[in-house]
N, CA, C and O atoms as CSV, one atom per row, in Angstrom:
chain,resi,resn,atom,element,x,y,z
A,1,MET,N,N,28.329,-6.081,-40.610
A,1,MET,CA,C,28.610,-5.071,-39.617
A,1,MET,C,C,28.200,-5.632,-38.257
A,1,MET,O,O,27.127,-6.215,-38.103
A,2,ASP,N,N,29.076,-5.442,-37.283
A,2,ASP,CA,C,28.762,-5.866,-35.922
A,2,ASP,C,C,29.452,-4.909,-34.950
A,2,ASP,O,O,30.020,-3.897,-35.361
A,3,ALA,N,N,29.398,-5.234,-33.673
A,3,ALA,CA,C,29.925,-4.337,-32.646
A,3,ALA,C,C,31.425,-4.106,-32.779
A,3,ALA,O,O,31.941,-3.131,-32.233
A,4,SER,N,N,32.134,-4.968,-33.484
A,4,SER,CA,C,33.580,-4.781,-33.648
A,4,SER,C,C,33.936,-3.940,-34.875
A,4,SER,O,O,35.112,-3.661,-35.113
A,5,THR,N,N,32.934,-3.536,-35.650
A,5,THR,CA,C,33.178,-2.729,-36.837
A,5,THR,C,C,33.703,-1.350,-36.437
A,5,THR,O,O,33.167,-0.705,-35.536
A,6,THR,N,N,34.749,-0.916,-37.116
A,6,THR,CA,C,35.285,0.426,-36.875
A,6,THR,C,C,35.307,1.181,-38.197
A,6,THR,O,O,35.295,0.583,-39.273
A,7,PHE,N,N,35.337,2.487,-38.096
A,7,PHE,CA,C,35.317,3.337,-39.273
A,7,PHE,C,C,36.500,4.287,-39.245
A,7,PHE,O,O,36.830,4.853,-38.203
A,8,ASP,N,N,37.130,4.457,-40.386
A,8,ASP,CA,C,38.211,5.411,-40.547
A,8,ASP,C,C,37.657,6.810,-40.284
A,8,ASP,O,O,36.470,7.054,-40.500
A,9,THR,N,N,38.487,7.715,-39.829
A,9,THR,CA,C,38.015,9.069,-39.525
A,9,THR,C,C,37.489,9.793,-40.763
A,9,THR,O,O,36.751,10.769,-40.634
A,10,SER,N,N,37.856,9.334,-41.959
A,10,SER,CA,C,37.331,9.951,-43.179
A,10,SER,C,C,35.941,9.421,-43.538
A,10,SER,O,O,35.301,9.936,-44.454
A,11,ASP,N,N,35.477,8.405,-42.830
A,11,ASP,CA,C,34.161,7.818,-43.066
A,11,ASP,C,C,33.127,8.592,-42.243
A,11,ASP,O,O,33.266,8.714,-41.026
A,12,PHE,N,N,32.100,9.109,-42.904
A,12,PHE,CA,C,31.058,9.906,-42.246
A,12,PHE,C,C,30.468,9.184,-41.040
A,12,PHE,O,O,30.119,9.822,-40.047
A,13,ARG,N,N,30.353,7.872,-41.119
A,13,ARG,CA,C,29.760,7.121,-40.009
A,13,ARG,C,C,30.577,7.230,-38.728
A,13,ARG,O,O,30.057,6.966,-37.645
A,14,SER,N,N,31.836,7.611,-38.831
A,14,SER,CA,C,32.682,7.713,-37.637
A,14,SER,C,C,32.205,8.791,-36.671
A,14,SER,O,O,32.584,8.778,-35.500
A,15,ILE,N,N,31.378,9.725,-37.143
A,15,ILE,CA,C,30.873,10.789,-36.255
A,15,ILE,C,C,29.409,10.580,-35.862
A,15,ILE,O,O,28.855,11.371,-35.099
A,16,LEU,N,N,28.789,9.534,-36.371
A,16,LEU,CA,C,27.366,9.321,-36.101
A,16,LEU,C,C,27.165,8.502,-34.821
A,16,LEU,O,O,27.764,7.438,-34.665
A,17,PRO,N,N,26.326,8.994,-33.913
A,17,PRO,CA,C,26.078,8.280,-32.663
A,17,PRO,C,C,25.568,6.852,-32.872
A,17,PRO,O,O,25.843,5.979,-32.048
A,18,ARG,N,N,24.849,6.604,-33.929
A,18,ARG,CA,C,24.291,5.276,-34.174
A,18,ARG,C,C,25.362,4.248,-34.537
A,18,ARG,O,O,25.093,3.047,-34.544
A,19,PHE,N,N,26.581,4.717,-34.840
A,19,PHE,CA,C,27.656,3.815,-35.231
A,19,PHE,C,C,28.778,3.742,-34.205
A,19,PHE,O,O,29.887,3.311,-34.521
A,20,THR,N,N,28.489,4.164,-32.971
A,20,THR,CA,C,29.466,3.932,-31.905
A,20,THR,C,C,29.469,2.440,-31.585
A,20,THR,O,O,28.520,1.726,-31.910
A,21,ARG,N,N,30.520,1.983,-30.959
A,21,ARG,CA,C,30.624,0.558,-30.608
A,21,ARG,C,C,29.421,0.114,-29.767
A,21,ARG,O,O,28.876,-0.968,-29.985
A,22,GLU,N,N,29.011,0.944,-28.815
A,22,GLU,CA,C,27.894,0.597,-27.938
A,22,GLU,C,C,26.583,0.500,-28.724
A,22,GLU,O,O,25.806,-0.436,-28.538
A,23,ALA,N,N,26.351,1.474,-29.599
A,23,ALA,CA,C,25.118,1.459,-30.391
A,23,ALA,C,C,25.119,0.284,-31.367
A,23,ALA,O,O,24.093,-0.373,-31.547
A,24,LEU,N,N,26.259,0.017,-31.995
A,24,LEU,CA,C,26.330,-1.132,-32.912
A,24,LEU,C,C,26.005,-2.427,-32.177
A,24,LEU,O,O,25.286,-3.280,-32.697
A,25,GLN,N,N,26.532,-2.568,-30.976
A,25,GLN,CA,C,26.249,-3.777,-30.192
A,25,GLN,C,C,24.769,-3.857,-29.846
A,25,GLN,O,O,24.157,-4.919,-29.970
A,26,ALA,N,N,24.196,-2.750,-29.418
A,26,ALA,CA,C,22.776,-2.738,-29.041
A,26,ALA,C,C,21.867,-2.960,-30.246
A,26,ALA,O,O,20.797,-3.552,-30.110
A,27,ASN,N,N,22.280,-2.492,-31.422
A,27,ASN,CA,C,21.448,-2.602,-32.624
A,27,ASN,C,C,21.721,-3.865,-33.438
A,27,ASN,O,O,21.153,-4.043,-34.516
A,28,GLU,N,N,22.568,-4.722,-32.939
A,28,GLU,CA,C,22.923,-5.936,-33.670
A,28,GLU,C,C,21.710,-6.821,-33.958
A,28,GLU,O,O,21.719,-7.583,-34.924
A,29,ALA,N,N,20.678,-6.729,-33.139
A,29,ALA,CA,C,19.462,-7.515,-33.375
A,29,ALA,C,C,18.817,-7.131,-34.710
A,29,ALA,O,O,18.240,-7.984,-35.384
A,30,PHE,N,N,18.911,-5.856,-35.095
A,30,PHE,CA,C,18.387,-5.422,-36.400
A,30,PHE,C,C,19.170,-6.085,-37.533
A,30,PHE,O,O,18.588,-6.575,-38.501
A,31,VAL,N,N,20.483,-6.094,-37.399
A,31,VAL,CA,C,21.336,-6.702,-38.423
A,31,VAL,C,C,21.040,-8.197,-38.524
A,31,VAL,O,O,20.981,-8.751,-39.622
A,32,ASP,N,N,20.857,-8.839,-37.384
A,32,ASP,CA,C,20.534,-10.276,-37.376
A,32,ASP,C,C,19.203,-10.534,-38.084
A,32,ASP,O,O,19.088,-11.477,-38.867
A,33,LEU,N,N,18.212,-9.708,-37.814
A,33,LEU,CA,C,16.899,-9.835,-38.452
A,33,LEU,C,C,17.027,-9.729,-39.966
A,33,LEU,O,O,16.504,-10.568,-40.700
A,34,LEU,N,N,17.721,-8.700,-40.428
A,34,LEU,CA,C,17.897,-8.510,-41.865
A,34,LEU,C,C,18.710,-9.654,-42.470
A,34,LEU,O,O,18.467,-10.059,-43.607
A,35,GLY,N,N,19.662,-10.166,-41.718
A,35,GLY,CA,C,20.470,-11.288,-42.186
A,35,GLY,C,C,19.655,-12.556,-42.380
A,35,GLY,O,O,19.880,-13.304,-43.331
A,36,ARG,N,N,18.709,-12.799,-41.481
A,36,ARG,CA,C,17.854,-13.991,-41.617
A,36,ARG,C,C,16.988,-13.900,-42.877
A,36,ARG,O,O,16.872,-14.864,-43.634
A,37,VAL,N,N,16.394,-12.749,-43.083
A,37,VAL,CA,C,15.563,-12.561,-44.275
A,37,VAL,C,C,16.445,-12.631,-45.522
A,37,VAL,O,O,16.064,-13.246,-46.518
A,38,ALA,N,N,17.612,-12.010,-45.471
A,38,ALA,CA,C,18.528,-12.000,-46.614
A,38,ALA,C,C,18.941,-13.415,-47.006
A,38,ALA,O,O,19.019,-13.728,-48.194
A,39,ALA,N,N,19.205,-14.266,-46.031
A,39,ALA,CA,C,19.609,-15.643,-46.335
A,39,ALA,C,C,18.506,-16.369,-47.103
A,39,ALA,O,O,18.787,-17.112,-48.043
A,40,ARG,N,N,17.272,-16.157,-46.708
A,40,ARG,CA,C,16.146,-16.800,-47.409
A,40,ARG,C,C,15.967,-16.264,-48.821
A,40,ARG,O,O,15.581,-16.999,-49.730
A,41,LYS,N,N,16.249,-14.986,-48.997
A,41,LYS,CA,C,16.019,-14.319,-50.278
A,41,LYS,C,C,17.255,-14.353,-51.187
A,41,LYS,O,O,17.222,-13.855,-52.312
A,42,LYS,N,N,18.342,-14.946,-50.684
A,42,LYS,CA,C,19.609,-14.960,-51.427
A,42,LYS,C,C,20.028,-13.525,-51.793
A,42,LYS,O,O,20.358,-13.214,-52.937
A,43,ALA,N,N,19.997,-12.686,-50.777
A,43,ALA,CA,C,20.338,-11.274,-50.910
A,43,ALA,C,C,21.258,-10.904,-49.751
A,43,ALA,O,O,21.580,-11.745,-48.912
A,44,THR,N,N,21.670,-9.666,-49.710
A,44,THR,CA,C,22.473,-9.189,-48.589
A,44,THR,C,C,21.567,-8.437,-47.609
A,44,THR,O,O,20.487,-7.986,-47.989
A,45,PRO,N,N,21.996,-8.302,-46.363
A,45,PRO,CA,C,21.193,-7.509,-45.422
A,45,PRO,C,C,20.948,-6.082,-45.918
A,45,PRO,O,O,19.862,-5.536,-45.722
A,46,ALA,N,N,21.941,-5.484,-46.554
A,46,ALA,CA,C,21.761,-4.125,-47.081
A,46,ALA,C,C,20.674,-4.104,-48.155
A,46,ALA,O,O,19.871,-3.173,-48.212
A,47,GLN,N,N,20.649,-5.126,-49.000
A,47,GLN,CA,C,19.609,-5.182,-50.032
A,47,GLN,C,C,18.228,-5.341,-49.416
A,47,GLN,O,O,17.258,-4.769,-49.913
A,48,ILE,N,N,18.131,-6.108,-48.346
A,48,ILE,CA,C,16.835,-6.281,-47.676
A,48,ILE,C,C,16.389,-4.949,-47.072
A,48,ILE,O,O,15.221,-4.578,-47.182
A,49,ALA,N,N,17.312,-4.234,-46.436
A,49,ALA,CA,C,16.958,-2.933,-45.855
A,49,ALA,C,C,16.466,-1.971,-46.930
A,49,ALA,O,O,15.464,-1.283,-46.736
A,50,LEU,N,N,17.159,-1.922,-48.052
A,50,LEU,CA,C,16.745,-1.033,-49.139
A,50,LEU,C,C,15.436,-1.503,-49.768
A,50,LEU,O,O,14.576,-0.683,-50.089
A,51,ALA,N,N,15.278,-2.803,-49.946
A,51,ALA,CA,C,14.029,-3.341,-50.510
A,51,ALA,C,C,12.857,-3.034,-49.582
A,51,ALA,O,O,11.758,-2.730,-50.046
A,52,TRP,N,N,13.090,-3.111,-48.277
A,52,TRP,CA,C,12.034,-2.785,-47.306
A,52,TRP,C,C,11.615,-1.316,-47.475
A,52,TRP,O,O,10.425,-1.004,-47.495
A,53,LEU,N,N,12.600,-0.426,-47.595
A,53,LEU,CA,C,12.272,0.993,-47.808
A,53,LEU,C,C,11.478,1.184,-49.092
A,53,LEU,O,O,10.485,1.912,-49.106
A,54,LEU,N,N,11.909,0.535,-50.171
A,54,LEU,CA,C,11.214,0.656,-51.456
A,54,LEU,C,C,9.773,0.147,-51.375
A,54,LEU,O,O,8.911,0.609,-52.123
A,55,ALA,N,N,9.507,-0.800,-50.475
A,55,ALA,CA,C,8.174,-1.397,-50.353
A,55,ALA,C,C,7.221,-0.547,-49.511
A,55,ALA,O,O,6.027,-0.843,-49.458
A,56,GLN,N,N,7.718,0.490,-48.859
A,56,GLN,CA,C,6.874,1.264,-47.948
A,56,GLN,C,C,5.838,2.119,-48.672
A,56,GLN,O,O,4.638,1.966,-48.440
A,57,LYS,N,N,6.276,2.988,-49.518
A,57,LYS,CA,C,5.407,3.909,-50.270
A,57,LYS,C,C,6.097,4.186,-51.594
A,57,LYS,O,O,7.326,4.181,-51.653
A,58,PRO,N,N,5.335,4.428,-52.666
A,58,PRO,CA,C,5.978,4.648,-53.961
A,58,PRO,C,C,6.834,5.913,-54.014
A,58,PRO,O,O,7.712,6.025,-54.870
A,59,TRP,N,N,6.594,6.854,-53.124
A,59,TRP,CA,C,7.366,8.089,-53.149
A,59,TRP,C,C,8.578,8.053,-52.216
A,59,TRP,O,O,9.321,9.031,-52.138
A,60,ILE,N,N,8.784,6.947,-51.514
A,60,ILE,CA,C,9.971,6.810,-50.672
A,60,ILE,C,C,11.095,6.242,-51.528
A,60,ILE,O,O,10.982,5.155,-52.095
A,61,VAL,N,N,12.171,6.998,-51.606
A,61,VAL,CA,C,13.314,6.594,-52.416
A,61,VAL,C,C,14.562,6.646,-51.542
A,61,VAL,O,O,15.014,7.731,-51.175
A,62,PRO,N,N,15.120,5.495,-51.206
A,62,PRO,CA,C,16.344,5.506,-50.399
A,62,PRO,C,C,17.502,6.104,-51.187
A,62,PRO,O,O,17.594,5.930,-52.403
A,63,ILE,N,N,18.370,6.797,-50.497
A,63,ILE,CA,C,19.549,7.385,-51.123
A,63,ILE,C,C,20.775,6.876,-50.351
A,63,ILE,O,O,21.330,7.586,-49.512
A,64,PRO,N,N,21.181,5.649,-50.644
A,64,PRO,CA,C,22.348,5.119,-49.927
A,64,PRO,C,C,23.626,5.783,-50.432
A,64,PRO,O,O,23.745,6.113,-51.612
A,65,GLY,N,N,24.553,5.969,-49.546
A,65,GLY,CA,C,25.828,6.561,-49.935
A,65,GLY,C,C,26.917,5.504,-49.986
A,65,GLY,O,O,26.958,4.606,-49.145
A,66,THR,N,N,27.784,5.608,-50.953
A,66,THR,CA,C,28.919,4.715,-51.043
A,66,THR,C,C,29.987,5.346,-51.917
A,66,THR,O,O,29.705,6.217,-52.741
A,67,THR,N,N,31.201,4.900,-51.727
A,67,THR,CA,C,32.299,5.320,-52.591
A,67,THR,C,C,32.868,4.126,-53.347
A,67,THR,O,O,33.865,4.244,-54.059
A,68,LYS,N,N,32.221,2.973,-53.182
A,68,LYS,CA,C,32.734,1.740,-53.779
A,68,LYS,C,C,31.759,1.200,-54.828
A,68,LYS,O,O,30.562,1.070,-54.571
A,69,LEU,N,N,32.289,0.891,-56.008
A,69,LEU,CA,C,31.469,0.369,-57.093
A,69,LEU,C,C,30.759,-0.919,-56.671
A,69,LEU,O,O,29.593,-1.123,-57.010
A,70,LYS,N,N,31.448,-1.780,-55.942
A,70,LYS,CA,C,30.846,-3.043,-55.491
A,70,LYS,C,C,29.594,-2.775,-54.658
A,70,LYS,O,O,28.583,-3.459,-54.819
A,71,ARG,N,N,29.655,-1.795,-53.781
A,71,ARG,CA,C,28.494,-1.468,-52.935
A,71,ARG,C,C,27.375,-0.822,-53.753
A,71,ARG,O,O,26.195,-1.058,-53.492
A,72,LEU,N,N,27.745,-0.014,-54.736
A,72,LEU,CA,C,26.735,0.575,-55.610
A,72,LEU,C,C,25.972,-0.525,-56.344
A,72,LEU,O,O,24.745,-0.487,-56.427
A,73,GLU,N,N,26.701,-1.499,-56.872
A,73,GLU,CA,C,26.059,-2.619,-57.571
A,73,GLU,C,C,25.179,-3.419,-56.624
A,73,GLU,O,O,24.088,-3.848,-56.998
A,74,GLU,N,N,25.653,-3.622,-55.393
A,74,GLU,CA,C,24.850,-4.316,-54.377
A,74,GLU,C,C,23.566,-3.533,-54.108
A,74,GLU,O,O,22.480,-4.110,-54.058
A,75,ASN,N,N,23.695,-2.219,-53.936
A,75,ASN,CA,C,22.524,-1.381,-53.662
A,75,ASN,C,C,21.520,-1.440,-54.803
A,75,ASN,O,O,20.317,-1.541,-54.561
A,76,ILE,N,N,21.988,-1.380,-56.024
A,76,ILE,CA,C,21.099,-1.447,-57.188
A,76,ILE,C,C,20.346,-2.775,-57.199
A,76,ILE,O,O,19.182,-2.831,-57.594
A,77,GLY,N,N,21.014,-3.842,-56.765
A,77,GLY,CA,C,20.389,-5.171,-56.713
A,77,GLY,C,C,19.179,-5.233,-55.800
A,77,GLY,O,O,18.357,-6.141,-55.929
A,78,ALA,N,N,19.053,-4.290,-54.885
A,78,ALA,CA,C,17.901,-4.266,-53.984
A,78,ALA,C,C,16.596,-4.091,-54.742
A,78,ALA,O,O,15.547,-4.547,-54.287
A,79,ALA,N,N,16.652,-3.440,-55.881
A,79,ALA,CA,C,15.439,-3.226,-56.679
A,79,ALA,C,C,14.880,-4.537,-57.218
A,79,ALA,O,O,13.704,-4.611,-57.574
A,80,ASP,N,N,15.714,-5.569,-57.279
A,80,ASP,CA,C,15.276,-6.877,-57.771
A,80,ASP,C,C,14.798,-7.805,-56.649
A,80,ASP,O,O,14.300,-8.896,-56.925
A,81,VAL,N,N,14.942,-7.390,-55.412
A,81,VAL,CA,C,14.509,-8.207,-54.273
A,81,VAL,C,C,13.012,-8.024,-54.078
A,81,VAL,O,O,12.530,-6.904,-53.905
A,82,GLU,N,N,12.291,-9.117,-54.107
A,82,GLU,CA,C,10.843,-9.052,-53.902
A,82,GLU,C,C,10.509,-9.506,-52.485
A,82,GLU,O,O,10.700,-10.667,-52.123
A,83,LEU,N,N,10.011,-8.575,-51.703
A,83,LEU,CA,C,9.570,-8.902,-50.352
A,83,LEU,C,C,8.064,-9.137,-50.391
A,83,LEU,O,O,7.300,-8.283,-50.838
A,84,THR,N,N,7.657,-10.299,-49.919
A,84,THR,CA,C,6.238,-10.641,-49.892
A,84,THR,C,C,5.564,-9.923,-48.724
A,84,THR,O,O,6.245,-9.409,-47.837
A,85,PRO,N,N,4.238,-9.885,-48.719
A,85,PRO,CA,C,3.550,-9.326,-47.548
A,85,PRO,C,C,3.966,-10.036,-46.247
A,85,PRO,O,O,4.081,-9.397,-45.201
A,86,ASP,N,N,4.188,-11.348,-46.314
A,86,ASP,CA,C,4.651,-12.066,-45.115
A,86,ASP,C,C,6.038,-11.601,-44.684
A,86,ASP,O,O,6.298,-11.440,-43.492
A,87,ASP,N,N,6.929,-11.384,-45.654
A,87,ASP,CA,C,8.264,-10.873,-45.330
A,87,ASP,C,C,8.161,-9.519,-44.649
A,87,ASP,O,O,8.817,-9.273,-43.637
A,88,LEU,N,N,7.340,-8.648,-45.207
A,88,LEU,CA,C,7.186,-7.307,-44.637
A,88,LEU,C,C,6.599,-7.360,-43.235
A,88,LEU,O,O,7.027,-6.616,-42.352
A,89,ARG,N,N,5.620,-8.238,-43.023
A,89,ARG,CA,C,5.041,-8.395,-41.675
A,89,ARG,C,C,6.087,-8.918,-40.693
A,89,ARG,O,O,6.148,-8.470,-39.548
A,90,GLU,N,N,6.906,-9.865,-41.144
A,90,GLU,CA,C,7.957,-10.409,-40.280
A,90,GLU,C,C,8.942,-9.313,-39.880
A,90,GLU,O,O,9.278,-9.175,-38.704
A,91,ILE,N,N,9.401,-8.541,-40.854
A,91,ILE,CA,C,10.365,-7.473,-40.567
A,91,ILE,C,C,9.732,-6.415,-39.669
A,91,ILE,O,O,10.333,-6.006,-38.675
A,92,ASP,N,N,8.528,-5.971,-40.008
A,92,ASP,CA,C,7.860,-4.940,-39.207
A,92,ASP,C,C,7.571,-5.422,-37.792
A,92,ASP,O,O,7.763,-4.680,-36.829
A,93,GLY,N,N,7.107,-6.669,-37.664
A,93,GLY,CA,C,6.789,-7.210,-36.343
A,93,GLY,C,C,8.015,-7.333,-35.463
A,93,GLY,O,O,7.983,-6.977,-34.285
A,94,ALA,N,N,9.091,-7.837,-36.034
A,94,ALA,CA,C,10.324,-7.987,-35.255
A,94,ALA,C,C,10.923,-6.624,-34.922
A,94,ALA,O,O,11.391,-6.402,-33.805
A,95,ALA,N,N,10.909,-5.718,-35.886
A,95,ALA,CA,C,11.482,-4.391,-35.658
A,95,ALA,C,C,10.696,-3.615,-34.599
A,95,ALA,O,O,11.272,-2.818,-33.857
A,96,ALA,N,N,9.385,-3.844,-34.528
A,96,ALA,CA,C,8.560,-3.148,-33.536
A,96,ALA,C,C,8.957,-3.518,-32.108
A,96,ALA,O,O,8.694,-2.763,-31.172
A,97,LYS,N,N,9.582,-4.669,-31.943
A,97,LYS,CA,C,9.996,-5.121,-30.610
A,97,LYS,C,C,11.397,-4.645,-30.242
A,97,LYS,O,O,11.855,-4.852,-29.119
A,98,LEU,N,N,12.077,-4.005,-31.198
A,98,LEU,CA,C,13.450,-3.559,-30.973
A,98,LEU,C,C,13.496,-2.056,-30.794
A,98,LEU,O,O,12.658,-1.331,-31.331
A,99,LYS,N,N,14.473,-1.591,-30.041
A,99,LYS,CA,C,14.679,-0.151,-29.844
A,99,LYS,C,C,15.993,0.220,-30.503
A,99,LYS,O,O,17.028,-0.394,-30.243
A,100,VAL,N,N,15.941,1.235,-31.363
A,100,VAL,CA,C,17.156,1.719,-32.016
A,100,VAL,C,C,17.968,2.522,-30.999
A,100,VAL,O,O,17.437,3.399,-30.318
A,101,HIS,N,N,19.251,2.211,-30.908
A,101,HIS,CA,C,20.139,2.915,-29.986
A,101,HIS,C,C,21.039,3.857,-30.770
A,101,HIS,O,O,21.517,3.513,-31.851
A,102,GLY,N,N,21.266,5.029,-30.229
A,102,GLY,CA,C,22.133,6.015,-30.861
A,102,GLY,C,C,21.328,6.949,-31.745
A,102,GLY,O,O,20.506,6.510,-32.550
A,103,ALA,N,N,21.569,8.223,-31.587
A,103,ALA,CA,C,20.892,9.221,-32.416
A,103,ALA,C,C,21.338,9.075,-33.863
A,103,ALA,O,O,22.419,8.561,-34.149
A,104,ARG,N,N,20.485,9.537,-34.767
A,104,ARG,CA,C,20.812,9.452,-36.184
A,104,ARG,C,C,21.998,10.348,-36.525
A,104,ARG,O,O,22.888,9.947,-37.274
A,105,TYR,N,N,22.009,11.565,-35.976
A,105,TYR,CA,C,23.070,12.533,-36.245
A,105,TYR,C,C,23.569,13.124,-34.932
A,105,TYR,O,O,22.853,13.098,-33.931
A,106,PRO,N,N,24.794,13.657,-34.925
A,106,PRO,CA,C,25.230,14.439,-33.759
A,106,PRO,C,C,24.356,15.694,-33.666
A,106,PRO,O,O,23.766,16.113,-34.662
A,107,ASP,N,N,24.274,16.282,-32.498
A,107,ASP,CA,C,23.381,17.427,-32.265
A,107,ASP,C,C,23.532,18.534,-33.302
A,107,ASP,O,O,22.533,19.044,-33.809
A,108,GLN,N,N,24.774,18.912,-33.625
A,108,GLN,CA,C,24.966,20.035,-34.556
A,108,GLN,C,C,24.423,19.716,-35.947
A,108,GLN,O,O,23.951,20.624,-36.632
A,109,LEU,N,N,24.471,18.486,-36.377
A,109,LEU,CA,C,23.892,18.119,-37.683
A,109,LEU,C,C,22.379,17.958,-37.600
A,109,LEU,O,O,21.657,18.306,-38.534
A,110,GLU,N,N,21.913,17.438,-36.497
A,110,GLU,CA,C,20.467,17.255,-36.320
A,110,GLU,C,C,19.743,18.593,-36.406
A,110,GLU,O,O,18.644,18.679,-36.955
A,111,ARG,N,N,20.360,19.629,-35.862
A,111,ARG,CA,C,19.736,20.969,-35.910
A,111,ARG,C,C,19.598,21.482,-37.342
A,111,ARG,O,O,18.809,22.393,-37.593
A,112,MET,N,N,20.341,20.920,-38.274
A,112,MET,CA,C,20.296,21.370,-39.668
A,112,MET,C,C,19.268,20.598,-40.499
A,112,MET,O,O,19.059,20.921,-41.668
A,113,THR,N,N,18.628,19.590,-39.915
A,113,THR,CA,C,17.671,18.776,-40.660
A,113,THR,C,C,16.269,19.354,-40.518
A,113,THR,O,O,15.993,20.146,-39.617
A,114,GLY,N,N,15.402,18.947,-41.416
A,114,GLY,CA,C,13.995,19.325,-41.320
A,114,GLY,C,C,13.692,20.768,-41.669
A,114,GLY,O,O,12.649,21.302,-41.292
A,115,ARG,N,N,14.584,21.383,-42.373
A,115,ARG,CA,C,14.342,22.786,-42.738
A,115,ARG,C,C,13.514,22.885,-43.974
A,115,ARG,O,O,13.212,23.989,-44.428
């Protein structure tokens, strides 16, 4: 995924502020970071992101969405990715220097969260 990625209108991401062309371009540093770690781990950036979430706390369970079997299998593979304490420090340290651009949800959906 990069700044040139587009989404069909039936794709939920097409309405999310974080997936506008501008936000994707601004957040590309996150994708690059995950890509570097993924290359070392022989994994995909998505698997690294999910493995990072799984490593945070035992009660944190990512719920990735997909409609494609290939992506489901990729997501399941994240459970086999072992991130070392050094990997986690690298990801956390680099991410702390980056600012996420674009809101997670449009305003009308954001108002429905946290209930």
